[in-house]
DRENPA-3360 file (N, C-alpha, C; in nm, 2 decimals, always signed):
BEGIN
1 = XXXXXXXX = +5.12/-5.94/-4.88/+5.20/-5.81/-4.88/+5.11/-5.70/-4.83 ~ +5.16/-5.63/-4.72/+5.08/-5.52/-4.67/+5.10/-5.39/-4.75 ~ +5.02/-5.29/-4.72/+5.03/-5.17/-4.80/+5.16/-5.10/-4.80 ~ +5.23/-5.10/-4.68/+5.36/-5.04/-4.67/+5.46/-5.11/-4.76 ~ +5.46/-5.25/-4.76/+5.55/-5.32/-4.85/+5.53/-5.30/-4.99 ~ +5.40/-5.29/-5.03/+5.36/-5.26/-5.17/+5.41/-5.13/-5.21 ~ +5.40/-5.03/-5.13/+5.45/-4.89/-5.16/+5.60/-4.89/-5.19 ~ +5.67/-4.96/-5.10/+5.82/-4.97/-5.12/+5.85/-5.04/-5.25;
9 = XXXXXXXX = +5.78/-5.15/-5.28/+5.81/-5.22/-5.40/+5.78/-5.15/-5.53 ~ +5.68/-5.05/-5.51/+5.63/-4.98/-5.63/+5.73/-4.86/-5.66 ~ +5.82/-4.82/-5.57/+5.90/-4.71/-5.59/+6.03/-4.74/-5.67 ~ +6.08/-4.64/-5.73/+6.21/-4.66/-5.81/+6.27/-4.52/-5.82 ~ +6.39/-4.52/-5.86/+6.46/-4.39/-5.89/+6.40/-4.33/-6.01 ~ +6.34/-4.21/-6.00/+6.27/-4.15/-6.11/+6.35/-4.03/-6.16 ~ +6.43/-3.97/-6.07/+6.52/-3.86/-6.12/+6.65/-3.87/-6.05 ~ +6.76/-3.88/-6.13/+6.89/-3.90/-6.08/+6.98/-3.78/-6.12;
17 = XXXXXXXX = +7.04/-3.72/-6.02/+7.14/-3.61/-6.04/+7.27/-3.67/-6.02 ~ +7.36/-3.66/-6.12/+7.49/-3.73/-6.11/+7.60/-3.63/-6.13 ~ +7.67/-3.60/-6.03/+7.80/-3.52/-6.03/+7.79/-3.39/-6.11 ~ +7.68/-3.32/-6.08/+7.66/-3.19/-6.15/+7.75/-3.08/-6.10 ~ +7.82/-3.02/-6.19/+7.91/-2.90/-6.15/+7.87/-2.78/-6.24 ~ +7.88/-2.66/-6.18/+7.86/-2.54/-6.25/+7.94/-2.43/-6.20 ~ +8.01/-2.36/-6.29/+8.09/-2.24/-6.25/+8.03/-2.12/-6.32 ~ +8.03/-2.01/-6.24/+7.99/-1.88/-6.30/+8.12/-1.79/-6.29;
25 = XXXXXXXX = +8.20/-1.78/-6.39/+8.33/-1.72/-6.38/+8.42/-1.79/-6.28 ~ +8.46/-1.72/-6.18/+8.54/-1.78/-6.07/+8.46/-1.84/-5.96 ~ +8.33/-1.83/-5.97/+8.25/-1.88/-5.86/+8.20/-2.03/-5.89 ~ +8.23/-2.12/-5.80/+8.19/-2.26/-5.82/+8.05/-2.27/-5.75 ~ +7.94/-2.26/-5.83/+7.81/-2.27/-5.77/+7.77/-2.41/-5.73 ~ +7.81/-2.51/-5.81/+7.78/-2.65/-5.79/+7.91/-2.73/-5.80 ~ +7.93/-2.83/-5.71/+8.06/-2.90/-5.71/+8.02/-3.05/-5.70 ~ +8.01/-3.12/-5.81/+7.98/-3.27/-5.81/+7.86/-3.30/-5.72;
33 = XXXXXXXX = +7.75/-3.23/-5.74/+7.63/-3.25/-5.66/+7.56/-3.38/-5.72 ~ +7.52/-3.47/-5.63/+7.46/-3.60/-5.67/+7.35/-3.64/-5.57 ~ +7.24/-3.68/-5.62/+7.14/-3.74/-5.53/+7.03/-3.81/-5.62 ~ +6.95/-3.90/-5.57/+6.84/-3.96/-5.64/+6.71/-3.92/-5.57 ~ +6.61/-3.91/-5.66/+6.47/-3.89/-5.61/+6.39/-4.01/-5.64 ~ +6.33/-4.07/-5.54/+6.25/-4.19/-5.56/+6.11/-4.15/-5.61 ~ +6.05/-4.23/-5.69/+5.91/-4.21/-5.73/+5.82/-4.22/-5.61 ~ +5.71/-4.14/-5.62/+5.61/-4.13/-5.51/+5.66/-4.08/-5.38;
41 = XXXXXXXX = +5.77/-4.01/-5.38/+5.82/-3.95/-5.26/+5.80/-3.80/-5.26 ~ +5.81/-3.73/-5.14/+5.81/-3.59/-5.13/+5.95/-3.56/-5.07 ~ +6.04/-3.52/-5.16/+6.18/-3.49/-5.12/+6.20/-3.34/-5.10 ~ +6.27/-3.31/-4.99/+6.30/-3.17/-4.96/+6.45/-3.15/-5.00 ~ +6.47/-3.03/-5.06/+6.61/-2.99/-5.09/+6.63/-2.86/-5.01 ~ +6.72/-2.87/-4.91/+6.74/-2.75/-4.82/+6.88/-2.72/-4.81 ~ +6.91/-2.60/-4.75/+7.05/-2.56/-4.73/+7.05/-2.41/-4.71 ~ +7.16/-2.36/-4.65/+7.18/-2.22/-4.63/+7.18/-2.14/-4.76;
49 = XXXXXXXX = +7.16/-2.01/-4.75/+7.16/-1.93/-4.87/+7.30/-1.94/-4.94 ~ +7.29/-1.96/-5.08/+7.42/-1.98/-5.15/+7.46/-2.12/-5.16 ~ +7.38/-2.21/-5.11/+7.42/-2.35/-5.11/+7.42/-2.42/-5.25 ~ +7.34/-2.35/-5.35/+7.33/-2.40/-5.48/+7.20/-2.47/-5.52 ~ +7.10/-2.45/-5.43/+6.97/-2.52/-5.45/+6.90/-2.47/-5.58 ~ +6.89/-2.34/-5.59/+6.81/-2.29/-5.71/+6.89/-2.30/-5.83 ~ +7.03/-2.29/-5.83/+7.11/-2.32/-5.94/+7.09/-2.46/-5.99 ~ +7.08/-2.56/-5.90/+7.06/-2.69/-5.94/+6.92/-2.71/-6.00;
57 = XXXXXXXX = +6.82/-2.65/-5.94/+6.69/-2.66/-6.00/+6.69/-2.60/-6.14 ~ +6.76/-2.49/-6.16/+6.77/-2.43/-6.30/+6.84/-2.52/-6.40 ~ +6.94/-2.60/-6.35/+7.00/-2.69/-6.44/+6.91/-2.81/-6.47 ~ +6.85/-2.87/-6.37/+6.76/-2.98/-6.39/+6.65/-2.95/-6.49 ~ +6.60/-2.82/-6.48/+6.49/-2.78/-6.57/+6.53/-2.71/-6.69 ~ +6.66/-2.71/-6.73/+6.70/-2.66/-6.85/+6.72/-2.51/-6.87 ~ +6.71/-2.43/-6.76/+6.73/-2.29/-6.76/+6.88/-2.25/-6.77 ~ +6.96/-2.34/-6.70/+7.11/-2.33/-6.71/+7.16/-2.46/-6.77;
65 = XXXXXXXX = +7.28/-2.45/-6.83/+7.35/-2.57/-6.87/+7.46/-2.60/-6.77 ~ +7.47/-2.73/-6.74/+7.58/-2.77/-6.65/+7.71/-2.78/-6.72 ~ +7.82/-2.76/-6.64/+7.95/-2.78/-6.70/+7.99/-2.93/-6.71 ~ +7.94/-3.01/-6.62/+7.97/-3.15/-6.62/+7.86/-3.22/-6.54 ~ +7.85/-3.35/-6.56/+7.75/-3.44/-6.49/+7.64/-3.47/-6.58 ~ +7.54/-3.55/-6.52/+7.42/-3.59/-6.59/+7.30/-3.58/-6.51 ~ +7.18/-3.56/-6.58/+7.05/-3.57/-6.52/+6.98/-3.68/-6.59 ~ +6.93/-3.77/-6.52/+6.85/-3.89/-6.57/+6.71/-3.88/-6.52;
73 = XXXXXXXX = +6.61/-3.88/-6.61/+6.47/-3.88/-6.58/+6.41/-4.01/-6.63 ~ +6.37/-4.09/-6.53/+6.30/-4.22/-6.56/+6.38/-4.30/-6.66 ~ +6.51/-4.31/-6.64/+6.60/-4.38/-6.72/+6.65/-4.32/-6.85 ~ +6.61/-4.19/-6.87/+6.65/-4.12/-7.00/+6.74/-4.00/-6.96 ~ +6.85/-3.99/-7.03/+6.94/-3.88/-7.01/+6.88/-3.75/-7.07 ~ +6.85/-3.66/-6.98/+6.79/-3.53/-7.02/+6.89/-3.41/-6.99 ~ +7.01/-3.44/-6.98/+7.11/-3.34/-6.94/+7.11/-3.22/-7.05 ~ +7.09/-3.10/-7.00/+7.09/-2.98/-7.08/+6.98/-2.98/-7.19;
81 = XXXXXXXX = +6.88/-3.06/-7.17/+6.76/-3.05/-7.26/+6.69/-2.91/-7.24 ~ +6.63/-2.86/-7.35/+6.56/-2.73/-7.34/+6.43/-2.75/-7.25 ~ +6.38/-2.65/-7.19/+6.27/-2.66/-7.10/+6.14/-2.72/-7.16 ~ +6.12/-2.69/-7.29/+5.99/-2.74/-7.35/+6.00/-2.89/-7.37 ~ +6.12/-2.94/-7.39/+6.13/-3.09/-7.41/+6.11/-3.15/-7.27 ~ +6.17/-3.09/-7.17/+6.15/-3.15/-7.03/+6.01/-3.14/-6.99 ~ +5.94/-3.03/-7.02/+5.80/-3.02/-6.99/+5.72/-3.14/-7.06 ~ +5.75/-3.16/-7.18/+5.68/-3.27/-7.26/+5.71/-3.41/-7.20;
89 = XXXXXXXX = +5.83/-3.42/-7.14/+5.87/-3.55/-7.08/+5.82/-3.57/-6.93 ~ +5.75/-3.47/-6.88/+5.69/-3.48/-6.75/+5.77/-3.43/-6.63 ~ +5.86/-3.34/-6.66/+5.94/-3.27/-6.56/+5.89/-3.13/-6.55 ~ +5.82/-3.10/-6.44/+5.74/-2.98/-6.42/+5.80/-2.90/-6.30 ~ +5.82/-2.77/-6.32/+5.87/-2.68/-6.22/+5.77/-2.56/-6.19 ~ +5.75/-2.53/-6.07/+5.68/-2.41/-6.03/+5.78/-2.31/-5.97 ~ +5.75/-2.19/-5.96/+5.84/-2.09/-5.92/+5.79/-2.02/-5.79 ~ +5.89/-1.96/-5.72/+5.85/-1.89/-5.60/+5.75/-1.79/-5.62;
97 = XXXXXXXX = +5.76/-1.72/-5.73/+5.65/-1.62/-5.77/+5.58/-1.69/-5.89 ~ +5.45/-1.73/-5.87/+5.38/-1.81/-5.97/+5.36/-1.72/-6.10 ~ +5.38/-1.78/-6.21/+5.36/-1.71/-6.34/+5.23/-1.76/-6.40 ~ +5.14/-1.66/-6.42/+5.01/-1.70/-6.48/+4.98/-1.59/-6.59 ~ +4.88/-1.61/-6.67/+4.82/-1.51/-6.76/+4.72/-1.43/-6.68 ~ +4.77/-1.31/-6.63/+4.69/-1.24/-6.53/+4.56/-1.18/-6.58 ~ +4.55/-1.16/-6.72/+4.43/-1.11/-6.77/+4.34/-1.22/-6.83 ~ +4.37/-1.34/-6.79/+4.28/-1.46/-6.82/+4.22/-1.51/-6.69;
105 = XXXXXXXX = +4.11/-1.58/-6.70/+4.05/-1.63/-6.59/+4.13/-1.76/-6.54 ~ +4.09/-1.79/-6.41/+4.16/-1.91/-6.36/+4.13/-2.04/-6.44 ~ +4.01/-2.05/-6.49/+3.97/-2.16/-6.57/+4.05/-2.16/-6.70 ~ +4.06/-2.04/-6.77/+4.13/-2.03/-6.90/+4.28/-2.06/-6.88 ~ +4.33/-2.02/-6.76/+4.47/-2.05/-6.73/+4.50/-2.20/-6.73 ~ +4.41/-2.27/-6.67/+4.42/-2.42/-6.66/+4.41/-2.48/-6.80 ~ +4.31/-2.43/-6.88/+4.29/-2.49/-7.01/+4.40/-2.46/-7.11 ~ +4.48/-2.36/-7.08/+4.59/-2.32/-7.17/+4.72/-2.41/-7.15;
113 = XXXXXXXX = +4.72/-2.49/-7.04/+4.84/-2.56/-7.00/+4.88/-2.68/-7.10 ~ +4.78/-2.77/-7.13/+4.83/-2.89/-7.22/+4.89/-2.84/-7.35 ~ +5.00/-2.92/-7.38/+5.08/-2.88/-7.50/+5.02/-2.94/-7.62 ~ +5.05/-2.89/-7.74/+5.02/-2.94/-7.87/+4.87/-2.96/-7.89 ~ +4.79/-2.86/-7.84/+4.65/-2.87/-7.86/+4.62/-2.84/-8.01 ~ +4.52/-2.92/-8.06/+4.49/-2.91/-8.21/+4.45/-2.77/-8.25 ~ +4.38/-2.70/-8.16/+4.34/-2.56/-8.20/+4.46/-2.47/-8.23 ~ +4.58/-2.51/-8.18/+4.70/-2.43/-8.21/+4.75/-2.45/-8.35;
121 = XXXXXXXX = +4.70/-2.56/-8.41/+4.75/-2.60/-8.55/+4.66/-2.54/-8.65 ~ +4.72/-2.46/-8.75/+4.64/-2.39/-8.85/+4.56/-2.49/-8.93 ~ +4.61/-2.61/-8.96/+4.54/-2.70/-9.04/+4.41/-2.75/-8.97 ~ +4.43/-2.79/-8.85/+4.31/-2.84/-8.77/+4.21/-2.72/-8.74 ~ +4.27/-2.60/-8.72/+4.18/-2.49/-8.69/+4.09/-2.46/-8.81 ~ +4.13/-2.49/-8.93/+4.05/-2.47/-9.05/+3.96/-2.58/-9.08 ~ +4.00/-2.70/-9.07/+3.92/-2.81/-9.11/+3.88/-2.92/-9.01 ~ +3.95/-2.90/-8.89/+3.93/-3.01/-8.79/+3.85/-2.97/-8.67;
129 = XXXXXXXX = +3.74/-2.90/-8.70/+3.65/-2.84/-8.59/+3.60/-2.95/-8.49 ~ +3.57/-3.07/-8.54/+3.51/-3.17/-8.46/+3.63/-3.22/-8.36 ~ +3.74/-3.24/-8.42/+3.86/-3.29/-8.34/+3.89/-3.18/-8.23 ~ +3.89/-3.06/-8.27/+3.92/-2.95/-8.17/+3.81/-2.95/-8.06 ~ +3.69/-2.96/-8.10/+3.58/-2.95/-8.00/+3.59/-3.07/-7.90 ~ +3.62/-3.19/-7.95/+3.63/-3.30/-7.86/+3.75/-3.29/-7.77 ~ +3.86/-3.23/-7.82/+3.97/-3.21/-7.74/+3.95/-3.11/-7.63 ~ +3.89/-3.00/-7.67/+3.86/-2.89/-7.58/+3.76/-2.93/-7.47;
137 = XXXXXXXX = +3.67/-3.02/-7.51/+3.57/-3.08/-7.41/+3.65/-3.15/-7.30 ~ +3.74/-3.24/-7.34/+3.82/-3.32/-7.25/+3.90/-3.23/-7.16 ~ +3.97/-3.12/-7.22/+4.05/-3.03/-7.14/+3.96/-2.95/-7.04 ~ +3.84/-2.91/-7.09/+3.75/-2.84/-7.00/+3.71/-2.93/-6.88 ~ +3.67/-3.05/-6.91/+3.63/-3.14/-6.80/+3.74/-3.17/-6.70 ~ +3.87/-3.18/-6.75/+3.98/-3.20/-6.66/+4.00/-3.08/-6.58 ~ +3.99/-2.96/-6.64/+4.00/-2.83/-6.57/+3.90/-2.82/-6.45 ~ +3.78/-2.86/-6.48/+3.67/-2.86/-6.38/+3.71/-2.95/-6.27;
145 = XXXXXXXX = +3.76/-3.07/-6.30/+3.80/-3.17/-6.20/+3.91/-3.12/-6.11 ~ +4.01/-3.05/-6.17/+4.12/-2.99/-6.10/+4.07/-2.88/-6.00 ~ +3.98/-2.79/-6.05/+3.92/-2.69/-5.97/+3.84/-2.75/-5.85 ~ +3.77/-2.85/-5.87/+3.70/-2.92/-5.76/+3.80/-2.98/-5.66 ~ +3.90/-3.05/-5.71/+4.00/-3.11/-5.62/+4.06/-3.01/-5.53 ~ +4.10/-2.89/-5.59/+4.17/-2.79/-5.51/+4.07/-2.70/-5.44 ~ +3.94/-2.72/-5.45/+3.84/-2.64/-5.38/+3.85/-2.50/-5.42 ~ +3.87/-2.47/-5.55/+3.87/-2.33/-5.59/+3.77/-2.31/-5.71;
153 = XXXXXXXX = +3.67/-2.39/-5.72/+3.57/-2.37/-5.82/+3.50/-2.23/-5.81 ~ +3.50/-2.18/-5.69/+3.43/-2.05/-5.67/+3.51/-1.93/-5.73 ~ +3.64/-1.95/-5.77/+3.72/-1.85/-5.83/+3.75/-1.88/-5.98 ~ +3.68/-1.97/-6.04/+3.71/-2.02/-6.17/+3.70/-1.90/-6.27 ~ +3.61/-1.81/-6.25/+3.59/-1.70/-6.35/+3.66/-1.57/-6.31 ~ +3.74/-1.58/-6.20/+3.81/-1.46/-6.16/+3.94/-1.45/-6.24 ~ +3.99/-1.33/-6.27/+4.11/-1.31/-6.34/+4.23/-1.35/-6.25 ~ +4.33/-1.41/-6.31/+4.44/-1.46/-6.23/+4.51/-1.35/-6.15;
161 = XXXXXXXX = +4.51/-1.23/-6.21/+4.57/-1.11/-6.15/+4.50/-1.06/-6.03 ~ +4.38/-1.11/-6.01/+4.30/-1.06/-5.89/+4.32/-1.16/-5.77 ~ +4.39/-1.26/-5.79/+4.40/-1.36/-5.68/+4.50/-1.32/-5.57 ~ +4.48/-1.38/-5.45/+4.57/-1.36/-5.34/+4.70/-1.44/-5.37 ~ +4.80/-1.42/-5.29/+4.92/-1.50/-5.31/+4.90/-1.65/-5.29 ~ +4.82/-1.68/-5.19/+4.79/-1.83/-5.17/+4.71/-1.89/-5.28 ~ +4.61/-1.81/-5.33/+4.53/-1.86/-5.44/+4.61/-1.88/-5.57 ~ +4.71/-1.79/-5.59/+4.80/-1.80/-5.70/+4.88/-1.93/-5.69;
169 = XXXXXXXX = +4.92/-1.97/-5.57/+4.99/-2.09/-5.55/+4.90/-2.21/-5.58 ~ +4.78/-2.20/-5.54/+4.68/-2.31/-5.57/+4.66/-2.32/-5.72 ~ +4.65/-2.21/-5.79/+4.64/-2.21/-5.93/+4.76/-2.28/-6.00 ~ +4.88/-2.24/-5.94/+5.00/-2.30/-6.00/+5.00/-2.46/-5.98 ~ +4.95/-2.50/-5.86/+4.94/-2.65/-5.84/+4.84/-2.71/-5.94 ~ +4.73/-2.63/-5.96/+4.63/-2.68/-6.06/+4.69/-2.69/-6.20 ~ +4.78/-2.60/-6.24/+4.84/-2.61/-6.37/+4.93/-2.73/-6.38 ~ +5.00/-2.76/-6.27/+5.08/-2.89/-6.26/+4.99/-3.01/-6.28;
177 = XXXXXXXX = +4.87/-3.01/-6.22/+4.78/-3.12/-6.24/+4.73/-3.14/-6.38 ~ +4.73/-3.04/-6.46/+4.69/-3.05/-6.60/+4.79/-3.12/-6.68 ~ +4.91/-3.15/-6.63/+5.01/-3.21/-6.71/+5.04/-3.36/-6.69 ~ +4.98/-3.42/-6.58/+5.01/-3.55/-6.54/+5.16/-3.58/-6.53 ~ +5.23/-3.51/-6.44/+5.38/-3.51/-6.44/+5.44/-3.63/-6.38 ~ +5.57/-3.65/-6.42/+5.65/-3.76/-6.36/+5.71/-3.71/-6.23 ~ +5.77/-3.58/-6.24/+5.83/-3.52/-6.12/+5.79/-3.37/-6.12 ~ +5.75/-3.32/-6.00/+5.72/-3.18/-5.98/+5.82/-3.12/-5.89;
185 = XXXXXXXX = +5.88/-3.01/-5.94/+5.98/-2.93/-5.86/+5.91/-2.81/-5.81 ~ +5.90/-2.80/-5.68/+5.83/-2.68/-5.62/+5.94/-2.59/-5.55 ~ +5.93/-2.46/-5.59/+6.03/-2.37/-5.54/+5.96/-2.28/-5.44 ~ +5.99/-2.31/-5.31/+5.94/-2.23/-5.20/+5.78/-2.22/-5.20 ~ +5.71/-2.33/-5.20/+5.56/-2.32/-5.20/+5.51/-2.24/-5.09 ~ +5.58/-2.23/-4.98/+5.52/-2.16/-4.86/+5.55/-2.01/-4.86 ~ +5.62/-1.96/-4.96/+5.66/-1.81/-4.96/+5.53/-1.73/-4.99 ~ +5.50/-1.63/-4.90/+5.39/-1.54/-4.93/+5.25/-1.60/-4.91;
193 = XXXXXXXX = +5.24/-1.71/-4.84/+5.11/-1.77/-4.82/+5.07/-1.77/-4.68 ~ +4.95/-1.72/-4.65/+4.90/-1.72/-4.51/+4.88/-1.86/-4.46 ~ +4.89/-1.87/-4.32/+4.88/-2.00/-4.26/+4.77/-2.09/-4.30 ~ +4.65/-2.03/-4.32/+4.53/-2.11/-4.35/+4.54/-2.17/-4.49 ~ +4.58/-2.09/-4.59/+4.60/-2.14/-4.72/+4.72/-2.23/-4.73 ~ +4.82/-2.21/-4.65/+4.94/-2.30/-4.65/+4.90/-2.44/-4.60 ~ +4.81/-2.44/-4.50/+4.77/-2.57/-4.45/+4.69/-2.65/-4.56 ~ +4.61/-2.57/-4.64/+4.54/-2.63/-4.75/+4.63/-2.68/-4.86;
201 = XXXXXXXX = +4.73/-2.60/-4.89/+4.82/-2.63/-5.00/+4.90/-2.75/-4.96 ~ +4.95/-2.76/-4.84/+5.02/-2.88/-4.79/+4.94/-3.00/-4.79 ~ +4.81/-2.99/-4.76/+4.72/-3.10/-4.76/+4.70/-3.15/-4.90 ~ +4.69/-3.06/-5.00/+4.67/-3.10/-5.14/+4.80/-3.17/-5.19 ~ +4.92/-3.12/-5.15/+5.04/-3.19/-5.20/+5.05/-3.33/-5.14 ~ +5.01/-3.35/-5.01/+5.01/-3.48/-4.95/+4.91/-3.57/-5.02 ~ +4.79/-3.52/-5.06/+4.69/-3.59/-5.12/+4.73/-3.64/-5.26 ~ +4.79/-3.55/-5.33/+4.84/-3.58/-5.47/+4.94/-3.69/-5.46;
209 = XXXXXXXX = +5.03/-3.68/-5.36/+5.13/-3.78/-5.34/+5.08/-3.92/-5.31 ~ +4.99/-3.92/-5.21/+4.94/-4.05/-5.16/+4.83/-4.11/-5.25 ~ +4.74/-4.03/-5.31/+4.63/-4.08/-5.38/+4.66/-4.10/-5.53 ~ +4.75/-4.01/-5.58/+4.77/-4.01/-5.73/+4.92/-4.04/-5.76 ~ +5.00/-4.07/-5.66/+5.14/-4.11/-5.68/+5.23/-4.00/-5.74 ~ +5.20/-3.87/-5.71/+5.28/-3.76/-5.76/+5.42/-3.77/-5.68 ~ +5.52/-3.74/-5.76/+5.66/-3.72/-5.70/+5.69/-3.58/-5.69 ~ +5.73/-3.53/-5.57/+5.77/-3.39/-5.55/+5.91/-3.38/-5.50;
217 = XXXXXXXX = +5.98/-3.27/-5.55/+6.10/-3.23/-5.49/+6.08/-3.08/-5.46 ~ +6.11/-3.04/-5.33/+6.07/-2.91/-5.28/+6.19/-2.83/-5.22 ~ +6.21/-2.71/-5.27/+6.30/-2.62/-5.21/+6.22/-2.54/-5.11 ~ +6.26/-2.54/-4.98/+6.18/-2.47/-4.88/+6.27/-2.43/-4.76 ~ +6.25/-2.32/-4.70/+6.32/-2.27/-4.58/+6.25/-2.30/-4.45 ~ +6.12/-2.32/-4.46/+6.03/-2.34/-4.34/+6.05/-2.48/-4.29 ~ +6.13/-2.50/-4.19/+6.16/-2.63/-4.14/+6.04/-2.70/-4.08 ~ +5.94/-2.62/-4.03/+5.82/-2.68/-3.97/+5.74/-2.75/-4.09;
225 = XXXXXXXX = +5.73/-2.68/-4.20/+5.67/-2.73/-4.32/+5.74/-2.86/-4.37 ~ +5.87/-2.85/-4.38/+5.96/-2.96/-4.42/+5.94/-3.08/-4.34 ~ +5.94/-3.06/-4.20/+5.93/-3.18/-4.11/+5.80/-3.25/-4.12 ~ +5.69/-3.18/-4.15/+5.56/-3.24/-4.16/+5.53/-3.30/-4.30 ~ +5.60/-3.25/-4.40/+5.57/-3.28/-4.54/+5.66/-3.38/-4.61 ~ +5.79/-3.36/-4.57/+5.90/-3.43/-4.66/+5.97/-3.54/-4.59 ~ +6.00/-3.64/-4.67/+6.09/-3.75/-4.63/+6.13/-3.82/-4.76 ~ +6.25/-3.82/-4.80/+6.37/-3.77/-4.73/+6.40/-3.63/-4.75;
233 = XXXXXXXX = +6.50/-3.58/-4.67/+6.55/-3.44/-4.68/+6.69/-3.45/-4.73 ~ +6.72/-3.37/-4.83/+6.86/-3.36/-4.89/+6.91/-3.22/-4.85 ~ +7.03/-3.22/-4.79/+7.09/-3.09/-4.74/+7.21/-3.06/-4.83 ~ +7.21/-2.94/-4.89/+7.32/-2.89/-4.97/+7.40/-2.78/-4.89 ~ +7.52/-2.77/-4.92/+7.61/-2.67/-4.87/+7.73/-2.65/-4.96 ~ +7.76/-2.53/-4.99/+7.88/-2.50/-5.08/+7.88/-2.58/-5.21 ~ +7.76/-2.59/-5.27/+7.74/-2.65/-5.40/+7.74/-2.80/-5.41 ~ +7.74/-2.86/-5.30/+7.74/-3.01/-5.30/+7.64/-3.06/-5.20;
241 = XXXXXXXX = +7.61/-3.19/-5.20/+7.52/-3.26/-5.11/+7.60/-3.29/-4.98 ~ +7.55/-3.24/-4.87/+7.62/-3.26/-4.74/+7.56/-3.38/-4.67 ~ +7.43/-3.40/-4.67/+7.37/-3.51/-4.60/+7.23/-3.54/-4.66 ~ +7.17/-3.65/-4.62/+7.04/-3.68/-4.66/+6.98/-3.78/-4.56 ~ +6.85/-3.78/-4.54/+6.78/-3.87/-4.45/+6.65/-3.81/-4.40 ~ +6.59/-3.87/-4.30/+6.47/-3.82/-4.24/+6.50/-3.70/-4.15 ~ +6.40/-3.63/-4.10/+6.42/-3.51/-4.03/+6.50/-3.53/-3.90 ~ +6.48/-3.64/-3.83/+6.56/-3.66/-3.71/+6.71/-3.68/-3.74;
249 = XXXXXXXX = +6.74/-3.75/-3.85/+6.88/-3.77/-3.89/+6.94/-3.64/-3.93 ~ +6.87/-3.56/-4.00/+6.92/-3.43/-4.04/+6.94/-3.34/-3.92 ~ +6.85/-3.33/-3.83/+6.86/-3.24/-3.72/+6.98/-3.28/-3.63 ~ +7.02/-3.41/-3.63/+7.12/-3.45/-3.54/+7.26/-3.45/-3.61 ~ +7.26/-3.42/-3.74/+7.39/-3.42/-3.81/+7.47/-3.30/-3.78 ~ +7.59/-3.32/-3.73/+7.68/-3.21/-3.69/+7.73/-3.13/-3.81 ~ +7.75/-3.19/-3.92/+7.79/-3.12/-4.04/+7.68/-3.02/-4.09 ~ +7.56/-3.07/-4.08/+7.44/-2.98/-4.11/+7.44/-2.86/-4.02;
257 = XXXXXXXX = +7.45/-2.89/-3.89/+7.45/-2.78/-3.79/+7.56/-2.68/-3.82 ~ +7.68/-2.72/-3.85/+7.79/-2.63/-3.88/+7.76/-2.55/-4.01 ~ +7.70/-2.61/-4.11/+7.67/-2.54/-4.23/+7.57/-2.43/-4.21 ~ +7.47/-2.46/-4.13/+7.37/-2.36/-4.10/+7.42/-2.25/-4.01 ~ +7.51/-2.28/-3.92/+7.57/-2.18/-3.83/+7.68/-2.11/-3.89 ~ +7.73/-2.15/-4.01/+7.83/-2.08/-4.08/+7.97/-2.10/-4.02 ~ +7.99/-2.22/-3.96/+8.12/-2.24/-3.90/+8.21/-2.33/-3.99 ~ +8.16/-2.37/-4.11/+8.24/-2.46/-4.19/+8.35/-2.38/-4.26;
% end
């Protein structure tokens, strides 16, 4: 069995969106939207403004509740689960504007990510000092490894509020790495990032996918970025899935062209 065959055999459906619909008053934002995301893939979710992409991300990650349909994560029904439960189950989302503790250092931001740390428990904080120290040591070591991987060790002691837009995106990716996620949802990772840092960010996403098996689903408008990073590509229009496939299939699809040109 060659490496390509092995990779194919190792993949499975890790996130399944099944007939999701959502109305806001008289506006139908989503209309029976359905697609599957395969493990170890980098999937793009694209479409014209108002297609329903962000609304769907909000439903998948528990910020909105769907009117109908199901979301299945690794075989488990997670429909309308609250965000903290989804986080604990390995479904992680970043935002177009990265949210960090701006008055904390980059290192401290990373160390704050893991859930249910013993130091947050009053009982352990009073009598479990050894357990807390061992746990903090592991979290610190992991944070250092993440900083090294993303080549941002030189800004470890800078406050997050002092970072550039691109550095904040790298910090956001670093926080994702602290969680060992099943699926990572990236909301416009290219927004506000200069070309040099964007190239680095893209490289790290590819590296996490190929070397560590991370699964990504990305909302993005930059088609150059999409074409070099993502396969498959899912196209939404008017709240539903219009087409899916590789970049060449999407570019040649007449319905996709019509949706983007506004002639539907």
